C-alpha distance (Angstrom), angle and dihedral (degrees) to the residues before:
residue distance angle dihedral
M1 . . .
T2 3.83 . .
L3 3.77 89.8 .
L4 3.72 93.1 47.3
A5 3.80 90.5 49.9
I6 3.83 90.5 50.3
V7 3.88 91.4 50.5
A8 3.79 91.1 46.5
G9 3.75 91.3 48.3
A10 3.80 92.4 49.6
Y11 3.75 90.9 48.9
I12 3.76 93.3 50.4
L13 3.89 89.4 48.4
I14 3.73 90.8 51.8
C15 3.84 91.6 50.8
A16 3.76 89.7 48.0
V17 3.82 92.8 52.0
A18 3.85 91.0 46.7
Y19 3.76 89.1 51.8
V20 3.86 95.5 48.0
L21 3.83 97.2 40.4
Q22 3.78 95.2 41.5
P23 3.81 94.9 120.4
Q24 3.76 91.1 54.5
M25 3.82 88.9 50.7
V26 3.89 93.0 54.0
F27 3.85 104.9 31.8
F28 3.79 123.7 55.4
P29 3.85 107.0 177.9
D30 3.69 123.3 -176.5
R31 3.82 118.2 -158.6
T32 3.79 98.8 -162.9
L33 3.70 121.5 87.6
V34 3.78 109.4 -147.2
A35 3.81 98.5 -169.9
T36 3.84 145.5 -15.2
P37 3.71 134.5 -127.3
A38 3.83 87.4 -93.6
A39 3.77 86.2 72.6
I40 3.82 89.4 68.3
G41 3.84 94.3 40.8
L42 3.81 97.0 -97.2
A43 3.84 125.1 135.0
F44 3.70 112.2 -132.2
E45 3.87 144.3 170.4
A46 3.78 123.2 -135.7
V47 3.74 109.5 -128.1
E48 3.77 133.6 -160.1
I49 3.75 119.4 -161.8
D50 3.85 124.7 -170.9
T51 3.82 116.6 -145.0
E52 3.76 127.9 -145.3
D53 3.79 92.7 -106.6
G54 3.77 96.4 52.4
E55 3.89 105.6 -93.4
R56 3.81 123.9 127.4
L57 3.78 117.8 -137.1
H58 3.81 124.0 -154.8
G59 3.83 122.9 -147.4
W60 3.65 146.4 141.3
F61 3.85 131.6 -109.6
V62 3.81 112.9 -152.6
P63 3.81 109.5 -171.2
G64 3.80 119.2 -137.2
E65 3.82 137.1 -165.2
G66 3.77 98.2 -107.3
G67 3.75 132.6 68.8
R68 3.81 96.5 -110.1
V69 3.79 131.0 82.6
L70 3.76 130.7 -151.8
L71 3.81 115.3 -138.2
F72 3.87 101.7 -151.4
F73 3.81 123.7 -151.6
H74 3.75 111.4 -173.1
G75 3.81 130.6 -153.1
N76 3.82 128.8 -90.7
A77 3.85 100.1 -85.6
G78 3.79 133.4 66.9
N79 3.79 121.7 -6.8
I80 3.81 141.6 -91.8
S81 3.83 92.8 -67.4
H82 3.84 88.8 67.7
R83 3.88 91.4 59.8
L84 3.83 100.2 63.4
D85 3.82 94.3 117.5
S86 3.79 90.2 54.7
I87 3.75 92.2 47.1
R88 3.77 88.8 53.2
D89 3.80 91.6 49.3
F90 3.79 93.8 54.5
H91 3.83 92.1 43.0
E92 3.83 88.4 55.2
L93 3.83 87.4 51.8
G94 3.80 88.4 60.2
L95 3.74 100.2 -103.1
S96 3.80 130.4 129.6
V97 3.80 108.5 -132.3
L98 3.87 132.0 -143.4
I99 3.81 110.3 -172.4
L100 3.71 120.0 174.3
D101 3.83 136.3 -176.2
Y102 3.80 116.0 -120.2
R103 3.84 115.3 -120.5
G104 3.70 109.1 -70.9
Y105 3.81 94.7 26.4
G106 3.79 126.6 100.9
R107 3.79 109.9 -27.3
S108 3.85 95.9 -22.3
T109 3.84 116.5 115.3
G110 3.72 127.5 -123.6
R111 3.75 136.5 35.5
M112 3.81 124.2 -67.4
S113 3.83 122.6 -108.9
E114 3.75 137.0 152.0
E115 3.79 95.2 -103.9
G116 3.76 91.0 42.5
S117 3.77 92.0 55.3
Y118 3.77 89.5 54.5
V119 3.79 90.7 49.7
D120 3.86 88.0 50.5
A121 3.75 92.5 52.6
R122 3.74 93.7 51.3
A123 3.82 90.7 51.0
A124 3.82 91.8 50.5
F125 3.84 90.7 51.3
R126 3.80 92.0 47.7
H127 3.76 88.8 50.2
L128 3.78 92.4 55.6
R129 3.76 92.1 44.7
D130 3.78 105.1 37.8
V131 3.84 102.8 26.2
M132 3.79 103.8 29.7
G133 3.81 95.2 34.4
Y134 3.88 100.9 -125.6
E135 3.76 117.0 152.2
A136 3.83 113.2 -126.6
R137 3.80 90.3 -112.9
Q138 3.83 90.0 60.2
I139 3.81 92.2 57.1
V140 3.74 119.2 92.2
L141 3.86 114.0 -166.1
F142 3.75 115.2 -143.5
G143 3.85 125.0 -174.8
R144 3.78 128.6 174.2
S145 3.85 120.5 -162.7
L146 3.88 106.4 -40.8
G147 3.78 86.8 8.5
S148 3.76 91.3 60.8
A149 3.88 89.9 63.9
V150 3.77 88.7 49.7
A151 3.76 92.3 51.2
I152 3.82 92.0 46.1
E153 3.66 91.3 52.7
L154 3.79 93.0 49.1
A155 3.77 90.8 49.5
T156 3.83 91.4 60.5
H157 3.94 87.9 63.3
V158 3.76 102.5 37.0
Q159 3.84 136.5 41.8
P160 3.88 106.1 -126.3
G161 3.72 123.8 177.8
A162 3.77 92.6 -111.9
L163 3.85 142.8 -17.2
I164 3.83 126.3 -137.5
A165 3.83 114.4 -167.9
E166 3.84 113.4 -172.4
S167 3.81 121.9 -170.8
C168 3.80 91.4 -5.9
F169 3.72 125.2 175.7
T170 3.86 134.9 -152.7
S171 3.83 94.9 -121.3
I172 3.80 140.5 -33.9
P173 3.89 92.0 -106.3
D174 3.78 89.5 54.7
V175 3.83 91.0 50.9
G176 3.79 92.3 45.4
A177 3.83 91.9 49.7
R178 3.84 88.8 56.1
H179 3.70 92.6 52.4
Y180 3.78 103.6 34.4
R181 3.80 100.4 40.0
L182 3.86 95.3 165.9
L183 3.79 96.5 55.6
P184 3.85 127.4 76.3
V185 3.80 89.7 -118.0
R186 3.78 96.9 168.4
M187 3.82 92.9 53.2
L188 3.85 89.9 47.7
A189 3.80 99.4 43.2
R190 3.78 116.2 116.8
I191 3.80 93.2 163.0
Q192 3.79 112.7 66.9
Y193 3.85 115.2 166.1
D194 3.78 88.0 -178.7
S195 3.81 101.9 -167.0
L196 3.84 93.1 161.7
S197 3.75 95.1 65.3
R198 3.87 93.5 41.6
V199 3.79 103.0 46.4
P200 3.87 97.2 73.7
Q201 3.84 88.5 64.2
I202 3.82 94.0 61.1
Q203 3.85 115.5 98.5
C204 3.74 103.7 179.0
P205 3.93 123.2 95.4
K206 3.76 109.6 -76.1
L207 3.80 135.2 -161.8
F208 3.80 121.2 -166.8
V209 3.81 117.8 -163.2
H210 3.82 123.2 -167.2
S211 3.84 139.8 154.5
R212 3.79 123.6 -138.4
R213 3.79 86.1 -140.6
D214 3.75 95.9 57.7
E215 3.82 104.0 131.0
T216 3.90 95.7 -170.5
I217 3.78 104.0 44.8
P218 3.85 114.4 29.9
F219 3.78 117.2 -121.5
D220 3.81 91.3 -125.9
M221 3.84 89.9 60.8
G222 3.83 90.1 60.0
R223 3.80 89.9 46.6
R224 3.84 91.0 51.8
V225 3.75 92.5 53.7
F226 3.79 90.5 46.1
E227 3.82 92.3 51.3
A228 3.80 90.7 48.3
A229 3.78 92.4 52.9
A230 3.75 121.8 97.8
D231 3.84 121.2 -120.6
P232 2.96 138.5 -60.2
K233 3.83 92.5 63.4
T234 3.80 140.2 132.7
F235 3.81 133.1 -164.3
L236 3.83 122.6 -144.6
E237 3.88 117.3 -167.0
I238 3.74 113.3 -155.5
D239 3.75 137.8 177.2
G240 3.84 133.4 -115.3
G241 3.68 137.3 55.7
H242 3.88 128.1 -64.2
N243 3.74 96.1 -81.6
A244 3.85 97.9 34.8
G245 3.82 118.8 140.3
A246 3.76 122.3 -123.9
R247 3.83 93.1 -91.0
Q248 3.86 89.7 55.8
K249 3.65 94.2 50.2
G250 3.77 94.9 69.7
A251 3.77 136.3 -100.8
G252 3.74 91.9 -77.0
Y253 3.71 97.6 60.6
L254 3.74 101.4 83.7
D255 3.77 91.8 31.7
G256 3.76 88.9 53.6
L257 3.87 92.2 50.7
A258 3.83 89.3 47.0
E259 3.84 92.8 50.7
F260 3.80 91.6 49.9
L261 3.80 94.2 46.8
D262 3.87 89.9 49.7
S263 3.81 90.4 49.8
V264 3.86 90.7 57.7
D265 3.82 96.7 37.5
């Protein structure tokens, strides 16, 4: 009985720690910018965006040749300076790019939270529309991993020209349940990012991108979100692990992005 009590107490303690420290288990911000787009030969403008709840977001605007702009929501680790290769890829596809750090990341103020990330996304969209003069139809939302959930939530409130969700997941509790099978993750979850329930509301053209070799977010989750989405929609299967660069994702990755963007031009 004593051994059972010790085991039960330890399990309860682990659950309590998982509940309290949940933000630290989901968000991995890095405050240090390691480079700028100038390091890869791209002109850029540093941007500061004020949110409705008083935070100030830092980002970069990289002008492109076409009339459209990609609003880039990155994953849960690092900051915008770790996404230079992706910025270059989209620039080469003819898009301008606005990439921002969520609150608590890079040079953005505040502390990251689920609701805060949604507020940040709305502020960035308003900046493109109201300050920079882009029409909603000229804005392409792009989210990778955690950023896909942010982009999907934003797309339920605005009418962008298109949405690209790469390595997306159904919800944080679903991901957690896959990785922490011995814990009652769904009972403990305070952070949701429930893309599966939101994606049917989105009416713009949508591209979902996922790899069968994704070791962090299972391929079937990306397929489930795709299947729940309303038309028009496209699915692009790629290669490589969760954090693979464009060259590791297969020859069809950039071609698939270009084909989708051409289809909604």
